[in-house]
PDB file of N, CA, C and O in Angstrom:
ATOM      1  N   MET A   1     -13.728 -26.434  -4.337  1.00  0.00           N
ATOM      2  CA  MET A   1     -13.860 -25.153  -5.008  1.00  0.00           C
ATOM      3  C   MET A   1     -13.029 -24.079  -4.319  1.00  0.00           C
ATOM      4  O   MET A   1     -12.450 -23.220  -4.984  1.00  0.00           O
ATOM      5  N   SER A   2     -12.966 -24.121  -3.012  1.00  0.00           N
ATOM      6  CA  SER A   2     -12.231 -23.113  -2.252  1.00  0.00           C
ATOM      7  C   SER A   2     -10.753 -23.078  -2.637  1.00  0.00           C
ATOM      8  O   SER A   2     -10.179 -21.997  -2.769  1.00  0.00           O
ATOM      9  N   ALA A   3     -10.135 -24.233  -2.817  1.00  0.00           N
ATOM     10  CA  ALA A   3      -8.718 -24.282  -3.182  1.00  0.00           C
ATOM     11  C   ALA A   3      -8.498 -23.703  -4.570  1.00  0.00           C
ATOM     12  O   ALA A   3      -7.484 -23.048  -4.809  1.00  0.00           O
ATOM     13  N   VAL A   4      -9.420 -23.931  -5.479  1.00  0.00           N
ATOM     14  CA  VAL A   4      -9.314 -23.394  -6.840  1.00  0.00           C
ATOM     15  C   VAL A   4      -9.420 -21.875  -6.817  1.00  0.00           C
ATOM     16  O   VAL A   4      -8.656 -21.182  -7.488  1.00  0.00           O
ATOM     17  N   VAL A   5     -10.368 -21.365  -6.043  1.00  0.00           N
ATOM     18  CA  VAL A   5     -10.544 -19.914  -5.941  1.00  0.00           C
ATOM     19  C   VAL A   5      -9.280 -19.277  -5.365  1.00  0.00           C
ATOM     20  O   VAL A   5      -8.821 -18.247  -5.859  1.00  0.00           O
ATOM     21  N   LYS A   6      -8.721 -19.887  -4.326  1.00  0.00           N
ATOM     22  CA  LYS A   6      -7.488 -19.357  -3.726  1.00  0.00           C
ATOM     23  C   LYS A   6      -6.358 -19.344  -4.735  1.00  0.00           C
ATOM     24  O   LYS A   6      -5.607 -18.372  -4.817  1.00  0.00           O
ATOM     25  N   LEU A   7      -6.230 -20.416  -5.503  1.00  0.00           N
ATOM     26  CA  LEU A   7      -5.164 -20.516  -6.495  1.00  0.00           C
ATOM     27  C   LEU A   7      -5.339 -19.480  -7.604  1.00  0.00           C
ATOM     28  O   LEU A   7      -4.369 -18.851  -8.026  1.00  0.00           O
ATOM     29  N   LEU A   8      -6.544 -19.305  -8.065  1.00  0.00           N
ATOM     30  CA  LEU A   8      -6.804 -18.326  -9.113  1.00  0.00           C
ATOM     31  C   LEU A   8      -6.676 -16.887  -8.619  1.00  0.00           C
ATOM     32  O   LEU A   8      -6.367 -15.983  -9.396  1.00  0.00           O
ATOM     33  N   TYR A   9      -6.911 -16.681  -7.341  1.00  0.00           N
ATOM     34  CA  TYR A   9      -6.846 -15.326  -6.766  1.00  0.00           C
ATOM     35  C   TYR A   9      -5.413 -14.853  -6.567  1.00  0.00           C
ATOM     36  O   TYR A   9      -5.157 -13.650  -6.601  1.00  0.00           O
ATOM     37  N   LYS A  10      -4.474 -15.770  -6.360  1.00  0.00           N
ATOM     38  CA  LYS A  10      -3.088 -15.402  -6.035  1.00  0.00           C
ATOM     39  C   LYS A  10      -2.464 -14.426  -7.037  1.00  0.00           C
ATOM     40  O   LYS A  10      -1.923 -13.407  -6.606  1.00  0.00           O
ATOM     41  N   PRO A  11      -2.509 -14.683  -8.351  1.00  0.00           N
ATOM     42  CA  PRO A  11      -1.898 -13.721  -9.284  1.00  0.00           C
ATOM     43  C   PRO A  11      -2.522 -12.332  -9.200  1.00  0.00           C
ATOM     44  O   PRO A  11      -1.835 -11.317  -9.314  1.00  0.00           O
ATOM     45  N   PHE A  12      -3.840 -12.310  -8.999  1.00  0.00           N
ATOM     46  CA  PHE A  12      -4.507 -11.017  -8.865  1.00  0.00           C
ATOM     47  C   PHE A  12      -4.074 -10.307  -7.587  1.00  0.00           C
ATOM     48  O   PHE A  12      -3.899  -9.088  -7.583  1.00  0.00           O
ATOM     49  N   ALA A  13      -3.903 -11.052  -6.515  1.00  0.00           N
ATOM     50  CA  ALA A  13      -3.458 -10.466  -5.254  1.00  0.00           C
ATOM     51  C   ALA A  13      -2.077  -9.852  -5.408  1.00  0.00           C
ATOM     52  O   ALA A  13      -1.804  -8.789  -4.850  1.00  0.00           O
ATOM     53  N   ILE A  14      -1.205 -10.511  -6.157  1.00  0.00           N
ATOM     54  CA  ILE A  14       0.145  -9.978  -6.393  1.00  0.00           C
ATOM     55  C   ILE A  14       0.075  -8.681  -7.193  1.00  0.00           C
ATOM     56  O   ILE A  14       0.730  -7.694  -6.856  1.00  0.00           O
ATOM     57  N   ILE A  15      -0.720  -8.697  -8.247  1.00  0.00           N
ATOM     58  CA  ILE A  15      -0.871  -7.491  -9.077  1.00  0.00           C
ATOM     59  C   ILE A  15      -1.484  -6.351  -8.267  1.00  0.00           C
ATOM     60  O   ILE A  15      -1.033  -5.209  -8.344  1.00  0.00           O
ATOM     61  N   PHE A  16      -2.519  -6.678  -7.487  1.00  0.00           N
ATOM     62  CA  PHE A  16      -3.153  -5.652  -6.655  1.00  0.00           C
ATOM     63  C   PHE A  16      -2.169  -5.099  -5.629  1.00  0.00           C
ATOM     64  O   PHE A  16      -2.197  -3.907  -5.323  1.00  0.00           O
ATOM     65  N   GLY A  17      -1.302  -5.957  -5.098  1.00  0.00           N
ATOM     66  CA  GLY A  17      -0.296  -5.510  -4.143  1.00  0.00           C
ATOM     67  C   GLY A  17       0.685  -4.534  -4.765  1.00  0.00           C
ATOM     68  O   GLY A  17       1.043  -3.530  -4.150  1.00  0.00           O
ATOM     69  N   LEU A  18       1.121  -4.826  -5.987  1.00  0.00           N
ATOM     70  CA  LEU A  18       2.031  -3.919  -6.692  1.00  0.00           C
ATOM     71  C   LEU A  18       1.359  -2.582  -6.999  1.00  0.00           C
ATOM     72  O   LEU A  18       1.954  -1.520  -6.814  1.00  0.00           O
ATOM     73  N   LEU A  19       0.125  -2.646  -7.466  1.00  0.00           N
ATOM     74  CA  LEU A  19      -0.618  -1.416  -7.729  1.00  0.00           C
ATOM     75  C   LEU A  19      -0.837  -0.625  -6.445  1.00  0.00           C
ATOM     76  O   LEU A  19      -0.757   0.603  -6.442  1.00  0.00           O
ATOM     77  N   GLY A  20      -1.114  -1.333  -5.365  1.00  0.00           N
ATOM     78  CA  GLY A  20      -1.295  -0.674  -4.074  1.00  0.00           C
ATOM     79  C   GLY A  20      -0.044   0.064  -3.633  1.00  0.00           C
ATOM     80  O   GLY A  20      -0.121   1.162  -3.082  1.00  0.00           O
ATOM     81  N   GLY A  21       1.111  -0.546  -3.878  1.00  0.00           N
ATOM     82  CA  GLY A  21       2.370   0.122  -3.539  1.00  0.00           C
ATOM     83  C   GLY A  21       2.556   1.412  -4.313  1.00  0.00           C
ATOM     84  O   GLY A  21       3.006   2.418  -3.764  1.00  0.00           O
ATOM     85  N   MET A  22       2.209   1.379  -5.591  1.00  0.00           N
ATOM     86  CA  MET A  22       2.329   2.591  -6.407  1.00  0.00           C
ATOM     87  C   MET A  22       1.339   3.662  -5.950  1.00  0.00           C
ATOM     88  O   MET A  22       1.671   4.846  -5.890  1.00  0.00           O
ATOM     89  N   ILE A  23       0.128   3.232  -5.633  1.00  0.00           N
ATOM     90  CA  ILE A  23      -0.882   4.176  -5.155  1.00  0.00           C
ATOM     91  C   ILE A  23      -0.457   4.780  -3.821  1.00  0.00           C
ATOM     92  O   ILE A  23      -0.585   5.987  -3.617  1.00  0.00           O
ATOM     93  N   ALA A  24       0.045   3.950  -2.919  1.00  0.00           N
ATOM     94  CA  ALA A  24       0.481   4.432  -1.604  1.00  0.00           C
ATOM     95  C   ALA A  24       1.627   5.426  -1.745  1.00  0.00           C
ATOM     96  O   ALA A  24       1.662   6.430  -1.033  1.00  0.00           O
ATOM     97  N   SER A  25       2.561   5.163  -2.648  1.00  0.00           N
ATOM     98  CA  SER A  25       3.683   6.088  -2.865  1.00  0.00           C
ATOM     99  C   SER A  25       3.194   7.436  -3.375  1.00  0.00           C
ATOM    100  O   SER A  25       3.673   8.483  -2.940  1.00  0.00           O
ATOM    101  N   ALA A  26       2.240   7.405  -4.299  1.00  0.00           N
ATOM    102  CA  ALA A  26       1.698   8.649  -4.837  1.00  0.00           C
ATOM    103  C   ALA A  26       0.963   9.437  -3.757  1.00  0.00           C
ATOM    104  O   ALA A  26       1.101  10.657  -3.666  1.00  0.00           O
ATOM    105  N   ILE A  27       0.182   8.733  -2.941  1.00  0.00           N
ATOM    106  CA  ILE A  27      -0.536   9.404  -1.848  1.00  0.00           C
ATOM    107  C   ILE A  27       0.451   9.998  -0.858  1.00  0.00           C
ATOM    108  O   ILE A  27       0.293  11.140  -0.427  1.00  0.00           O
ATOM    109  N   PHE A  28       1.483   9.217  -0.492  1.00  0.00           N
ATOM    110  CA  PHE A  28       2.479   9.718   0.448  1.00  0.00           C
ATOM    111  C   PHE A  28       3.152  10.980  -0.080  1.00  0.00           C
ATOM    112  O   PHE A  28       3.333  11.942   0.666  1.00  0.00           O
ATOM    113  N   SER A  29       3.523  10.986  -1.349  1.00  0.00           N
ATOM    114  CA  SER A  29       4.178  12.169  -1.920  1.00  0.00           C
ATOM    115  C   SER A  29       3.297  13.396  -1.810  1.00  0.00           C
ATOM    116  O   SER A  29       3.771  14.477  -1.459  1.00  0.00           O
ATOM    117  N   LYS A  30       2.017  13.235  -2.110  1.00  0.00           N
ATOM    118  CA  LYS A  30       1.097  14.375  -2.017  1.00  0.00           C
ATOM    119  C   LYS A  30       0.904  14.839  -0.571  1.00  0.00           C
ATOM    120  O   LYS A  30       0.886  16.038  -0.293  1.00  0.00           O
ATOM    121  N   VAL A  31       0.760  13.879   0.341  1.00  0.00           N
ATOM    122  CA  VAL A  31       0.585  14.230   1.753  1.00  0.00           C
ATOM    123  C   VAL A  31       1.843  14.908   2.286  1.00  0.00           C
ATOM    124  O   VAL A  31       1.758  15.900   3.010  1.00  0.00           O
ATOM    125  N   TRP A  32       3.011  14.374   1.929  1.00  0.00           N
ATOM    126  CA  TRP A  32       4.267  14.959   2.419  1.00  0.00           C
ATOM    127  C   TRP A  32       4.432  16.382   1.908  1.00  0.00           C
ATOM    128  O   TRP A  32       4.855  17.263   2.657  1.00  0.00           O
ATOM    129  N   LYS A  33       4.102  16.617   0.642  1.00  0.00           N
ATOM    130  CA  LYS A  33       4.204  17.977   0.087  1.00  0.00           C
ATOM    131  C   LYS A  33       3.292  18.936   0.846  1.00  0.00           C
ATOM    132  O   LYS A  33       3.667  20.078   1.112  1.00  0.00           O
ATOM    133  N   ALA A  34       2.097  18.470   1.193  1.00  0.00           N
ATOM    134  CA  ALA A  34       1.143  19.323   1.906  1.00  0.00           C
ATOM    135  C   ALA A  34       1.570  19.579   3.350  1.00  0.00           C
ATOM    136  O   ALA A  34       1.403  20.685   3.865  1.00  0.00           O
ATOM    137  N   VAL A  35       2.120  18.553   3.999  1.00  0.00           N
ATOM    138  CA  VAL A  35       2.487  18.672   5.417  1.00  0.00           C
ATOM    139  C   VAL A  35       3.810  19.398   5.605  1.00  0.00           C
ATOM    140  O   VAL A  35       3.921  20.300   6.435  1.00  0.00           O
ATOM    141  N   ALA A  36       4.813  19.000   4.829  1.00  0.00           N
ATOM    142  CA  ALA A  36       6.163  19.535   5.032  1.00  0.00           C
ATOM    143  C   ALA A  36       6.489  20.706   4.116  1.00  0.00           C
ATOM    144  O   ALA A  36       7.523  21.354   4.275  1.00  0.00           O
ATOM    145  N   HIS A  37       5.614  20.978   3.165  1.00  0.00           N
ATOM    146  CA  HIS A  37       5.855  22.050   2.190  1.00  0.00           C
ATOM    147  C   HIS A  37       7.179  21.845   1.459  1.00  0.00           C
ATOM    148  O   HIS A  37       7.919  22.797   1.210  1.00  0.00           O
ATOM    149  N   GLU A  38       7.464  20.589   1.121  1.00  0.00           N
ATOM    150  CA  GLU A  38       8.674  20.221   0.381  1.00  0.00           C
ATOM    151  C   GLU A  38       8.275  19.331  -0.784  1.00  0.00           C
ATOM    152  O   GLU A  38       7.343  18.533  -0.678  1.00  0.00           O
ATOM    153  N   ASP A  39       8.989  19.472  -1.899  1.00  0.00           N
ATOM    154  CA  ASP A  39       8.730  18.596  -3.040  1.00  0.00           C
ATOM    155  C   ASP A  39       9.442  17.258  -2.894  1.00  0.00           C
ATOM    156  O   ASP A  39       8.957  16.239  -3.384  1.00  0.00           O
ATOM    157  N   ASP A  40      10.582  17.257  -2.226  1.00  0.00           N
ATOM    158  CA  ASP A  40      11.391  16.054  -2.084  1.00  0.00           C
ATOM    159  C   ASP A  40      11.070  15.352  -0.763  1.00  0.00           C
ATOM    160  O   ASP A  40      11.124  15.964   0.303  1.00  0.00           O
ATOM    161  N   THR A  41      10.735  14.067  -0.845  1.00  0.00           N
ATOM    162  CA  THR A  41      10.454  13.309   0.371  1.00  0.00           C
ATOM    163  C   THR A  41      11.746  12.756   0.954  1.00  0.00           C
ATOM    164  O   THR A  41      12.631  12.348   0.201  1.00  0.00           O
ATOM    165  N   PRO A  42      11.875  12.731   2.272  1.00  0.00           N
ATOM    166  CA  PRO A  42      13.092  12.215   2.892  1.00  0.00           C
ATOM    167  C   PRO A  42      13.282  10.722   2.606  1.00  0.00           C
ATOM    168  O   PRO A  42      12.321   9.953   2.560  1.00  0.00           O
ATOM    169  N   ASP A  43      14.510  10.348   2.422  1.00  0.00           N
ATOM    170  CA  ASP A  43      14.862   8.950   2.194  1.00  0.00           C
ATOM    171  C   ASP A  43      15.916   8.570   3.223  1.00  0.00           C
ATOM    172  O   ASP A  43      16.775   9.382   3.564  1.00  0.00           O
ATOM    173  N   ALA A  44      15.854   7.352   3.712  1.00  0.00           N
ATOM    174  CA  ALA A  44      16.781   6.910   4.758  1.00  0.00           C
ATOM    175  C   ALA A  44      18.240   6.991   4.310  1.00  0.00           C
ATOM    176  O   ALA A  44      19.131   7.150   5.144  1.00  0.00           O
ATOM    177  N   SER A  45      18.491   6.886   3.022  1.00  0.00           N
ATOM    178  CA  SER A  45      19.876   6.920   2.541  1.00  0.00           C
ATOM    179  C   SER A  45      20.335   8.327   2.164  1.00  0.00           C
ATOM    180  O   SER A  45      21.454   8.501   1.682  1.00  0.00           O
ATOM    181  N   ASP A  46      19.495   9.318   2.376  1.00  0.00           N
ATOM    182  CA  ASP A  46      19.855  10.701   2.069  1.00  0.00           C
ATOM    183  C   ASP A  46      20.797  11.232   3.135  1.00  0.00           C
ATOM    184  O   ASP A  46      20.398  11.443   4.280  1.00  0.00           O
ATOM    185  N   GLU A  47      22.021  11.441   2.761  1.00  0.00           N
ATOM    186  CA  GLU A  47      23.070  11.857   3.701  1.00  0.00           C
ATOM    187  C   GLU A  47      22.796  13.211   4.343  1.00  0.00           C
ATOM    188  O   GLU A  47      23.238  13.464   5.463  1.00  0.00           O
ATOM    189  N   GLU A  48      22.082  14.071   3.656  1.00  0.00           N
ATOM    190  CA  GLU A  48      21.865  15.426   4.152  1.00  0.00           C
ATOM    191  C   GLU A  48      20.635  15.554   5.067  1.00  0.00           C
ATOM    192  O   GLU A  48      20.384  16.624   5.620  1.00  0.00           O
ATOM    193  N   ARG A  49      19.884  14.481   5.223  1.00  0.00           N
ATOM    194  CA  ARG A  49      18.701  14.510   6.094  1.00  0.00           C
ATOM    195  C   ARG A  49      19.055  13.990   7.478  1.00  0.00           C
ATOM    196  O   ARG A  49      19.880  13.088   7.624  1.00  0.00           O
ATOM    197  N   ARG A  50      18.421  14.570   8.492  1.00  0.00           N
ATOM    198  CA  ARG A  50      18.640  14.116   9.869  1.00  0.00           C
ATOM    199  C   ARG A  50      17.568  13.103  10.244  1.00  0.00           C
ATOM    200  O   ARG A  50      16.544  12.981   9.573  1.00  0.00           O
ATOM    201  N   TRP A  51      17.828  12.370  11.341  1.00  0.00           N
ATOM    202  CA  TRP A  51      16.859  11.381  11.830  1.00  0.00           C
ATOM    203  C   TRP A  51      15.513  12.025  12.107  1.00  0.00           C
ATOM    204  O   TRP A  51      14.471  11.416  11.865  1.00  0.00           O
ATOM    205  N   GLN A  52      15.527  13.256  12.614  1.00  0.00           N
ATOM    206  CA  GLN A  52      14.289  13.956  12.953  1.00  0.00           C
ATOM    207  C   GLN A  52      13.417  14.207  11.725  1.00  0.00           C
ATOM    208  O   GLN A  52      12.207  14.397  11.849  1.00  0.00           O
ATOM    209  N   GLU A  53      14.025  14.207  10.546  1.00  0.00           N
ATOM    210  CA  GLU A  53      13.266  14.369   9.313  1.00  0.00           C
ATOM    211  C   GLU A  53      12.858  13.013   8.732  1.00  0.00           C
ATOM    212  O   GLU A  53      11.758  12.864   8.199  1.00  0.00           O
ATOM    213  N   ILE A  54      13.734  12.047   8.836  1.00  0.00           N
ATOM    214  CA  ILE A  54      13.532  10.744   8.199  1.00  0.00           C
ATOM    215  C   ILE A  54      12.479   9.909   8.930  1.00  0.00           C
ATOM    216  O   ILE A  54      11.585   9.352   8.293  1.00  0.00           O
ATOM    217  N   LEU A  55      12.573   9.817  10.248  1.00  0.00           N
ATOM    218  CA  LEU A  55      11.674   8.927  10.992  1.00  0.00           C
ATOM    219  C   LEU A  55      10.191   9.280  10.861  1.00  0.00           C
ATOM    220  O   LEU A  55       9.382   8.383  10.624  1.00  0.00           O
ATOM    221  N   PRO A  56       9.804  10.547  11.006  1.00  0.00           N
ATOM    222  CA  PRO A  56       8.379  10.849  10.807  1.00  0.00           C
ATOM    223  C   PRO A  56       7.909  10.540   9.378  1.00  0.00           C
ATOM    224  O   PRO A  56       6.787  10.077   9.173  1.00  0.00           O
ATOM    225  N   ALA A  57       8.771  10.801   8.406  1.00  0.00           N
ATOM    226  CA  ALA A  57       8.400  10.515   7.013  1.00  0.00           C
ATOM    227  C   ALA A  57       8.208   9.019   6.794  1.00  0.00           C
ATOM    228  O   ALA A  57       7.260   8.609   6.124  1.00  0.00           O
ATOM    229  N   VAL A  58       9.090   8.207   7.348  1.00  0.00           N
ATOM    230  CA  VAL A  58       8.989   6.758   7.202  1.00  0.00           C
ATOM    231  C   VAL A  58       7.748   6.230   7.931  1.00  0.00           C
ATOM    232  O   VAL A  58       7.067   5.335   7.430  1.00  0.00           O
ATOM    233  N   ALA A  59       7.460   6.778   9.097  1.00  0.00           N
ATOM    234  CA  ALA A  59       6.269   6.348   9.843  1.00  0.00           C
ATOM    235  C   ALA A  59       4.996   6.686   9.064  1.00  0.00           C
ATOM    236  O   ALA A  59       4.082   5.865   8.984  1.00  0.00           O
ATOM    237  N   LEU A  60       4.934   7.874   8.499  1.00  0.00           N
ATOM    238  CA  LEU A  60       3.772   8.280   7.707  1.00  0.00           C
ATOM    239  C   LEU A  60       3.645   7.408   6.463  1.00  0.00           C
ATOM    240  O   LEU A  60       2.549   6.975   6.107  1.00  0.00           O
ATOM    241  N   LYS A  61       4.758   7.159   5.814  1.00  0.00           N
ATOM    242  CA  LYS A  61       4.741   6.326   4.606  1.00  0.00           C
ATOM    243  C   LYS A  61       4.259   4.909   4.928  1.00  0.00           C
ATOM    244  O   LYS A  61       3.481   4.330   4.169  1.00  0.00           O
ATOM    245  N   GLY A  62       4.713   4.360   6.036  1.00  0.00           N
ATOM    246  CA  GLY A  62       4.284   3.022   6.448  1.00  0.00           C
ATOM    247  C   GLY A  62       2.810   2.963   6.793  1.00  0.00           C
ATOM    248  O   GLY A  62       2.130   1.992   6.463  1.00  0.00           O
ATOM    249  N   ALA A  63       2.317   3.990   7.452  1.00  0.00           N
ATOM    250  CA  ALA A  63       0.897   4.033   7.804  1.00  0.00           C
ATOM    251  C   ALA A  63       0.031   4.106   6.552  1.00  0.00           C
ATOM    252  O   ALA A  63      -0.970   3.397   6.444  1.00  0.00           O
ATOM    253  N   ILE A  64       0.407   4.946   5.626  1.00  0.00           N
ATOM    254  CA  ILE A  64      -0.350   5.068   4.381  1.00  0.00           C
ATOM    255  C   ILE A  64      -0.305   3.753   3.609  1.00  0.00           C
ATOM    256  O   ILE A  64      -1.328   3.297   3.098  1.00  0.00           O
ATOM    257  N   ALA A  65       0.874   3.143   3.521  1.00  0.00           N
ATOM    258  CA  ALA A  65       1.018   1.875   2.799  1.00  0.00           C
ATOM    259  C   ALA A  65       0.162   0.786   3.443  1.00  0.00           C
ATOM    260  O   ALA A  65      -0.458  -0.007   2.734  1.00  0.00           O
ATOM    261  N   GLY A  66       0.120   0.735   4.762  1.00  0.00           N
ATOM    262  CA  GLY A  66      -0.680  -0.267   5.457  1.00  0.00           C
ATOM    263  C   GLY A  66      -2.159  -0.108   5.201  1.00  0.00           C
ATOM    264  O   GLY A  66      -2.864  -1.095   4.989  1.00  0.00           O
ATOM    265  N   VAL A  67      -2.635   1.113   5.217  1.00  0.00           N
ATOM    266  CA  VAL A  67      -4.057   1.370   4.978  1.00  0.00           C
ATOM    267  C   VAL A  67      -4.427   1.028   3.535  1.00  0.00           C
ATOM    268  O   VAL A  67      -5.447   0.384   3.291  1.00  0.00           O
ATOM    269  N   VAL A  68      -3.600   1.456   2.583  1.00  0.00           N
ATOM    270  CA  VAL A  68      -3.882   1.163   1.174  1.00  0.00           C
ATOM    271  C   VAL A  68      -3.865  -0.341   0.929  1.00  0.00           C
ATOM    272  O   VAL A  68      -4.732  -0.868   0.232  1.00  0.00           O
ATOM    273  N   LYS A  69      -2.881  -1.034   1.498  1.00  0.00           N
ATOM    274  CA  LYS A  69      -2.791  -2.490   1.336  1.00  0.00           C
ATOM    275  C   LYS A  69      -4.041  -3.173   1.885  1.00  0.00           C
ATOM    276  O   LYS A  69      -4.606  -4.054   1.237  1.00  0.00           O
ATOM    277  N   ALA A  70      -4.467  -2.774   3.064  1.00  0.00           N
ATOM    278  CA  ALA A  70      -5.657  -3.373   3.673  1.00  0.00           C
ATOM    279  C   ALA A  70      -6.900  -3.107   2.830  1.00  0.00           C
ATOM    280  O   ALA A  70      -7.718  -4.006   2.636  1.00  0.00           O
ATOM    281  N   LEU A  71      -7.048  -1.894   2.331  1.00  0.00           N
ATOM    282  CA  LEU A  71      -8.205  -1.560   1.502  1.00  0.00           C
ATOM    283  C   LEU A  71      -8.246  -2.406   0.231  1.00  0.00           C
ATOM    284  O   LEU A  71      -9.297  -2.923  -0.150  1.00  0.00           O
ATOM    285  N   ILE A  72      -7.106  -2.539  -0.408  1.00  0.00           N
ATOM    286  CA  ILE A  72      -7.054  -3.279  -1.670  1.00  0.00           C
ATOM    287  C   ILE A  72      -7.274  -4.763  -1.450  1.00  0.00           C
ATOM    288  O   ILE A  72      -8.080  -5.375  -2.151  1.00  0.00           O
ATOM    289  N   HIS A  73      -6.578  -5.351  -0.498  1.00  0.00           N
ATOM    290  CA  HIS A  73      -6.716  -6.788  -0.266  1.00  0.00           C
ATOM    291  C   HIS A  73      -8.114  -7.147   0.254  1.00  0.00           C
ATOM    292  O   HIS A  73      -8.703  -8.137  -0.179  1.00  0.00           O
ATOM    293  N   ARG A  74      -8.628  -6.359   1.159  1.00  0.00           N
ATOM    294  CA  ARG A  74      -9.962  -6.627   1.690  1.00  0.00           C
ATOM    295  C   ARG A  74     -11.025  -6.435   0.606  1.00  0.00           C
ATOM    296  O   ARG A  74     -11.965  -7.223   0.496  1.00  0.00           O
ATOM    297  N   GLY A  75     -10.862  -5.382  -0.185  1.00  0.00           N
ATOM    298  CA  GLY A  75     -11.797  -5.145  -1.273  1.00  0.00           C
ATOM    299  C   GLY A  75     -11.766  -6.256  -2.313  1.00  0.00           C
ATOM    300  O   GLY A  75     -12.810  -6.686  -2.804  1.00  0.00           O
ATOM    301  N   GLY A  76     -10.565  -6.718  -2.645  1.00  0.00           N
ATOM    302  CA  GLY A  76     -10.441  -7.812  -3.602  1.00  0.00           C
ATOM    303  C   GLY A  76     -11.051  -9.095  -3.082  1.00  0.00           C
ATOM    304  O   GLY A  76     -11.767  -9.783  -3.809  1.00  0.00           O
ATOM    305  N   ALA A  77     -10.778  -9.422  -1.842  1.00  0.00           N
ATOM    306  CA  ALA A  77     -11.325 -10.642  -1.241  1.00  0.00           C
ATOM    307  C   ALA A  77     -12.844 -10.566  -1.148  1.00  0.00           C
ATOM    308  O   ALA A  77     -13.534 -11.553  -1.407  1.00  0.00           O
ATOM    309  N   THR A  78     -13.359  -9.415  -0.784  1.00  0.00           N
ATOM    310  CA  THR A  78     -14.805  -9.234  -0.694  1.00  0.00           C
ATOM    311  C   THR A  78     -15.453  -9.377  -2.071  1.00  0.00           C
ATOM    312  O   THR A  78     -16.527  -9.966  -2.196  1.00  0.00           O
ATOM    313  N   SER A  79     -14.806  -8.844  -3.094  1.00  0.00           N
ATOM    314  CA  SER A  79     -15.329  -8.966  -4.456  1.00  0.00           C
ATOM    315  C   SER A  79     -15.339 -10.415  -4.915  1.00  0.00           C
ATOM    316  O   SER A  79     -16.306 -10.868  -5.528  1.00  0.00           O
ATOM    317  N   VAL A  80     -14.266 -11.146  -4.623  1.00  0.00           N
ATOM    318  CA  VAL A  80     -14.211 -12.552  -5.010  1.00  0.00           C
ATOM    319  C   VAL A  80     -15.305 -13.341  -4.303  1.00  0.00           C
ATOM    320  O   VAL A  80     -15.966 -14.180  -4.917  1.00  0.00           O
ATOM    321  N   ARG A  81     -15.497 -13.074  -3.015  1.00  0.00           N
ATOM    322  CA  ARG A  81     -16.567 -13.771  -2.291  1.00  0.00           C
ATOM    323  C   ARG A  81     -17.934 -13.446  -2.890  1.00  0.00           C
ATOM    324  O   ARG A  81     -18.800 -14.317  -2.978  1.00  0.00           O
ATOM    325  N   GLY A  82     -18.124 -12.209  -3.296  1.00  0.00           N
ATOM    326  CA  GLY A  82     -19.391 -11.829  -3.921  1.00  0.00           C
ATOM    327  C   GLY A  82     -19.619 -12.548  -5.242  1.00  0.00           C
ATOM    328  O   GLY A  82     -20.751 -12.902  -5.575  1.00  0.00           O
ATOM    329  N   LEU A  83     -18.534 -12.766  -6.000  1.00  0.00           N
ATOM    330  CA  LEU A  83     -18.656 -13.428  -7.301  1.00  0.00           C
ATOM    331  C   LEU A  83     -18.749 -14.942  -7.188  1.00  0.00           C
ATOM    332  O   LEU A  83     -19.477 -15.586  -7.943  1.00  0.00           O
ATOM    333  N   THR A  84     -17.999 -15.511  -6.230  1.00  0.00           N
ATOM    334  CA  THR A  84     -17.886 -16.980  -6.165  1.00  0.00           C
ATOM    335  C   THR A  84     -18.554 -17.593  -4.949  1.00  0.00           C
ATOM    336  O   THR A  84     -18.837 -18.791  -4.936  1.00  0.00           O
ATOM    337  N   GLY A  85     -18.809 -16.783  -3.921  1.00  0.00           N
ATOM    338  CA  GLY A  85     -19.335 -17.310  -2.675  1.00  0.00           C
ATOM    339  C   GLY A  85     -18.263 -17.875  -1.763  1.00  0.00           C
ATOM    340  O   GLY A  85     -18.572 -18.419  -0.703  1.00  0.00           O
ATOM    341  N   THR A  86     -16.997 -17.752  -2.167  1.00  0.00           N
ATOM    342  CA  THR A  86     -15.869 -18.302  -1.411  1.00  0.00           C
ATOM    343  C   THR A  86     -14.892 -17.181  -1.062  1.00  0.00           C
ATOM    344  O   THR A  86     -14.567 -16.341  -1.902  1.00  0.00           O
ATOM    345  N   TRP A  87     -14.431 -17.178   0.179  1.00  0.00           N
ATOM    346  CA  TRP A  87     -13.412 -16.208   0.628  1.00  0.00           C
ATOM    347  C   TRP A  87     -12.043 -16.720   0.153  1.00  0.00           C
ATOM    348  O   TRP A  87     -11.677 -17.848   0.480  1.00  0.00           O
ATOM    349  N   PRO A  88     -11.283 -15.930  -0.604  1.00  0.00           N
ATOM    350  CA  PRO A  88     -10.061 -16.432  -1.236  1.00  0.00           C
ATOM    351  C   PRO A  88      -8.821 -16.484  -0.345  1.00  0.00           C
ATOM    352  O   PRO A  88      -7.887 -17.229  -0.641  1.00  0.00           O
ATOM    353  N   ALA A  89      -8.795 -15.746   0.685  1.00  0.00           N
ATOM    354  CA  ALA A  89      -7.542 -15.615   1.443  1.00  0.00           C
ATOM    355  C   ALA A  89      -7.357 -16.690   2.478  1.00  0.00           C
ATOM    356  O   ALA A  89      -6.349 -16.700   3.184  1.00  0.00           O
TER     357      ALA A  89
END
């Protein structure tokens, strides 16, 4: 049963991961606007931005993405275990 649950969970994990990325991007944009008082978030390929602007933005974006990913994956796995009695990951 465990192998079946893992196999069935995979497509949902992929979808949840994509949704998590979109959610993390939206959260980052709002946090960046509040912290930096700018509408435009720094991008590594932006020629007019300096390293001092890009690195903190990338670090914040990565931290937010990591937390959102962990929340979504852990929540999904916990829900599957609650429904099936099997941990999917």
